[in-house]
N, CA and C atoms as a LAMMPS dump frame, in Angstrom:
ITEM: TIMESTEP
0
ITEM: NUMBER OF ATOMS
237
ITEM: BOX BOUNDS ff ff ff
-5.0000000000000000e+02 5.0000000000000000e+02
-5.0000000000000000e+02 5.0000000000000000e+02
-5.0000000000000000e+02 5.0000000000000000e+02
ITEM: ATOMS id mol type element x y z
1 1 1 N 0.804 -1.2 -0.065
2 1 2 C -0.04 0.009 -0.191
3 1 3 C 0.778 1.388 -0.051
4 2 1 N 2.001 1.093 0.797
5 2 2 C 2.793 2.368 0.761
6 2 3 C 3.432 2.499 -0.736
7 3 1 N 3.888 1.335 -1.247
8 3 2 C 4.455 1.553 -2.624
9 3 3 C 3.464 2.234 -3.581
10 4 1 N 2.245 1.869 -3.517
11 4 2 C 1.118 2.483 -4.404
12 4 3 C 1.073 3.886 -4.098
13 5 1 N 0.765 4.238 -2.679
14 5 2 C 0.899 5.73 -2.525
15 5 3 C 1.796 6.532 -2.939
16 6 1 N 3.042 5.942 -2.724
17 6 2 C 4.12 6.761 -3.091
18 6 3 C 4.288 6.878 -4.498
19 7 1 N 4.071 5.873 -5.343
20 7 2 C 4.071 5.736 -6.898
21 7 3 C 3.122 6.862 -7.56
22 8 1 N 2.048 6.873 -6.621
23 8 2 C 0.85 7.816 -7.365
24 8 3 C 1.405 9.329 -7.18
25 9 1 N 1.864 9.693 -6.114
26 9 2 C 2.587 10.959 -5.803
27 9 3 C 3.736 11.255 -6.433
28 10 1 N 4.637 10.253 -6.83
29 10 2 C 5.834 10.149 -7.449
30 10 3 C 5.437 10.696 -9.107
31 11 1 N 4.303 10.021 -9.381
32 11 2 C 3.812 10.252 -11.008
33 11 3 C 3.281 11.474 -11.196
34 12 1 N 2.506 12.147 -10.217
35 12 2 C 1.969 13.488 -10.107
36 12 3 C 3.098 14.518 -10.042
37 13 1 N 4.112 14.205 -9.42
38 13 2 C 5.468 15.098 -9.437
39 13 3 C 6.046 15.007 -10.617
40 14 1 N 6.194 13.989 -11.223
41 14 2 C 6.941 13.797 -12.525
42 14 3 C 6.183 14.379 -13.531
43 15 1 N 4.798 14.222 -13.494
44 15 2 C 3.781 14.902 -14.521
45 15 3 C 4.031 16.228 -14.384
46 16 1 N 4.337 16.883 -13.301
47 16 2 C 4.401 18.489 -13.291
48 16 3 C 5.689 19.028 -14.136
49 17 1 N 6.422 18.213 -14.254
50 17 2 C 7.71 18.804 -14.996
51 17 3 C 7.724 18.398 -16.443
52 18 1 N 6.671 17.913 -16.964
53 18 2 C 6.533 17.484 -18.423
54 18 3 C 6.357 18.957 -19.179
55 19 1 N 6.962 18.688 -20.497
56 19 2 C 6.722 19.997 -21.211
57 19 3 C 5.53 19.909 -22.075
58 20 1 N 4.741 18.935 -22.37
59 20 2 C 3.57 18.882 -23.045
60 20 3 C 2.431 18.452 -22.468
61 21 1 N 1.251 18.922 -22.742
62 21 2 C -0.012 18.301 -21.927
63 21 3 C -0.12 16.866 -22.075
64 22 1 N 0.188 16.366 -23.146
65 22 2 C -0.09 14.893 -23.719
66 22 3 C 1.094 13.909 -22.62
67 23 1 N 2.03 14.537 -22.509
68 23 2 C 3.03 13.732 -21.565
69 23 3 C 2.457 13.923 -20.111
70 24 1 N 2.057 15.141 -19.866
71 24 2 C 1.595 15.389 -18.474
72 24 3 C 0.307 14.433 -18.143
73 25 1 N -0.588 14.428 -19.126
74 25 2 C -1.855 13.529 -18.902
75 25 3 C -1.59 12.08 -18.839
76 26 1 N -0.395 11.774 -19.501
77 26 2 C 0.034 10.196 -19.434
78 26 3 C 0.567 9.736 -18.106
79 27 1 N 1.152 10.709 -17.365
80 27 2 C 1.751 10.408 -16.011
81 27 3 C 0.49 10.549 -15.068
82 28 1 N -0.427 11.542 -15.236
83 28 2 C -1.355 11.643 -14.43
84 28 3 C -2.406 10.117 -14.469
85 29 1 N -2.486 9.73 -15.783
86 29 2 C -2.873 8.377 -15.777
87 29 3 C -2.35 7.442 -15.051
88 30 1 N -0.931 7.231 -15.153
89 30 2 C -0.086 6.341 -14.34
90 30 3 C -0.423 6.572 -12.908
91 31 1 N -0.659 7.897 -12.545
92 31 2 C -0.807 8.094 -11.164
93 31 3 C -2.162 7.504 -10.596
94 32 1 N -3.278 7.806 -11.496
95 32 2 C -4.522 7.184 -11.207
96 32 3 C -4.606 5.732 -11.357
97 33 1 N -3.918 5.109 -12.02
98 33 2 C -3.686 3.635 -11.813
99 33 3 C -3.163 3.324 -10.664
100 34 1 N -2.271 3.885 -10.242
101 34 2 C -1.727 3.641 -8.722
102 34 3 C -2.633 3.827 -7.53
103 35 1 N -3.596 4.767 -7.907
104 35 2 C -4.311 5.134 -6.894
105 35 3 C -5.572 3.954 -6.88
106 36 1 N -5.618 3.455 -8.188
107 36 2 C -6.963 2.318 -8.25
108 36 3 C -6.093 0.858 -7.719
109 37 1 N -4.684 0.895 -7.642
110 37 2 C -4.086 -0.328 -6.955
111 37 3 C -4.233 -0.068 -5.613
112 38 1 N -3.933 1.117 -5.079
113 38 2 C -4.246 1.488 -3.682
114 38 3 C -5.648 1.015 -3.251
115 39 1 N -6.634 1.268 -3.972
116 39 2 C -7.991 0.962 -3.581
117 39 3 C -8.256 -0.52 -3.529
118 40 1 N -7.55 -1.145 -4.334
119 40 2 C -7.867 -2.663 -4.247
120 40 3 C -6.912 -3.139 -3.244
121 41 1 N -5.835 -2.809 -2.974
122 41 2 C -5.145 -3.203 -1.857
123 41 3 C -5.823 -2.891 -0.388
124 42 1 N -6.536 -1.912 -0.204
125 42 2 C -7.288 -1.368 0.706
126 42 3 C -8.559 -2.417 1.01
127 43 1 N -9.13 -2.816 -0.108
128 43 2 C -10.484 -4.001 0.125
129 43 3 C -9.594 -5.088 0.541
130 44 1 N -8.481 -5.427 0.066
131 44 2 C -7.71 -6.8 0.472
132 44 3 C -7.422 -6.659 1.949
133 45 1 N -6.989 -5.642 1.971
134 45 2 C -6.575 -5.491 3.614
135 45 3 C -7.685 -5.566 4.681
136 46 1 N -8.832 -5.265 4.373
137 46 2 C -10.061 -5.481 4.918
138 46 3 C -10.502 -6.903 4.879
139 47 1 N -10.626 -7.558 3.81
140 47 2 C -11.128 -8.969 3.496
141 47 3 C -9.959 -9.679 4.489
142 48 1 N -8.63 -9.583 4.498
143 48 2 C -7.722 -10.358 5.216
144 48 3 C -7.699 -9.811 6.812
145 49 1 N -8.617 -8.836 7.172
146 49 2 C -8.706 -8.587 8.491
147 49 3 C -7.457 -7.728 9.08
148 50 1 N -6.658 -7.174 8.007
149 50 2 C -5.563 -6.093 8.447
150 50 3 C -5.969 -5.037 8.992
151 51 1 N -7.133 -4.535 8.343
152 51 2 C -7.943 -3.254 8.668
153 51 3 C -9.225 -3.708 9.286
154 52 1 N -9.646 -3.132 10.231
155 52 2 C -11.182 -3.399 10.771
156 52 3 C -12.056 -2.904 9.81
157 53 1 N -13.186 -3.796 9.682
158 53 2 C -14.32 -3.225 8.767
159 53 3 C -14.717 -1.841 9.377
160 54 1 N -14.837 -1.133 8.754
161 54 2 C -15.457 0.537 8.806
162 54 3 C -14.503 1.381 9.041
163 55 1 N -13.383 1.164 9.396
164 55 2 C -12.089 1.687 9.489
165 55 3 C -11.597 2.293 8.15
166 56 1 N -11.743 1.496 7.172
167 56 2 C -11.454 1.549 5.826
168 56 3 C -12.3 2.881 5
169 57 1 N -13.609 3.085 5.867
170 57 2 C -14.442 3.986 5.098
171 57 3 C -13.575 5.401 4.811
172 58 1 N -12.869 5.945 5.871
173 58 2 C -12.323 7.374 5.864
174 58 3 C -11.31 7.031 4.605
175 59 1 N -10.389 6.109 4.637
176 59 2 C -9.446 6.021 3.657
177 59 3 C -10.16 5.826 2.297
178 60 1 N -11.35 5.1 2.008
179 60 2 C -11.859 4.867 0.608
180 60 3 C -12.226 6.384 0.41
181 61 1 N -12.773 7.026 1.306
182 61 2 C -13.233 8.464 1.012
183 61 3 C -12.289 9.171 0.365
184 62 1 N -11.067 9.33 1.233
185 62 2 C -10.145 10.148 0.746
186 62 3 C -9.536 9.617 -0.657
187 63 1 N -9.639 8.296 -0.951
188 63 2 C -9.162 7.829 -2.392
189 63 3 C -10.087 8.291 -3.451
190 64 1 N -11.267 8.419 -3.128
191 64 2 C -12.208 8.928 -4.091
192 64 3 C -12.149 10.281 -4.352
193 65 1 N -11.915 11.196 -3.258
194 65 2 C -11.638 12.506 -3.573
195 65 3 C -10.259 12.595 -4.505
196 66 1 N -9.361 11.856 -4.181
197 66 2 C -8.204 12.061 -4.896
198 66 3 C -8.273 11.697 -6.285
199 67 1 N -9.123 10.605 -6.562
200 67 2 C -9.457 10.063 -7.87
201 67 3 C -10.367 11.196 -8.516
202 68 1 N -11.14 12.021 -7.879
203 68 2 C -11.939 13.015 -8.576
204 68 3 C -10.857 14.197 -9.102
205 69 1 N -9.96 14.494 -8.171
206 69 2 C -8.949 15.411 -8.301
207 69 3 C -8.03 14.924 -9.691
208 70 1 N -7.536 14.068 -9.606
209 70 2 C -6.711 13.662 -10.936
210 70 3 C -7.638 13.776 -12.024
211 71 1 N -8.79 13.031 -12.031
212 71 2 C -9.626 12.951 -13.167
213 71 3 C -9.935 14.589 -13.655
214 72 1 N -10.312 15.315 -12.838
215 72 2 C -10.61 16.687 -13.151
216 72 3 C -9.388 17.466 -13.678
217 73 1 N -8.26 17.235 -13.205
218 73 2 C -6.865 17.57 -13.773
219 73 3 C -6.819 17.217 -15.237
220 74 1 N -7.062 15.904 -15.408
221 74 2 C -6.9 15.369 -16.921
222 74 3 C -7.784 15.959 -17.713
223 75 1 N -9.122 16.192 -17.268
224 75 2 C -9.955 16.658 -18.202
225 75 3 C -9.656 18.279 -18.253
226 76 1 N -9.223 18.867 -17.432
227 76 2 C -8.971 20.398 -17.772
228 76 3 C -7.876 20.424 -18.782
229 77 1 N -6.719 19.635 -18.367
230 77 2 C -5.59 19.654 -19.655
231 77 3 C -6.043 19.306 -20.972
232 78 1 N -7.202 18.405 -21.075
233 78 2 C -7.527 18.014 -22.552
234 78 3 C -8.371 18.89 -23.153
235 79 1 N -8.981 20.002 -22.337
236 79 2 C -9.668 21.015 -22.78
237 79 3 C -8.958 22.083 -23.477
């Protein structure tokens, strides 16, 4: 989960330094994929009882917000 979280943030940071919107969007899409990995790992952690059921709700809500921000950023760059 840590690796996915770091990967997401690293790809956003790398996207920031890209010269073209096309390249920027590609790195944002990679960041979004890492976010989806993290979401999946959260579900697995609950199923394996690493995280108590109910406690993941706050984390899941934060992931949804991050996803909305990345998707909004991609949409804005495409316009």
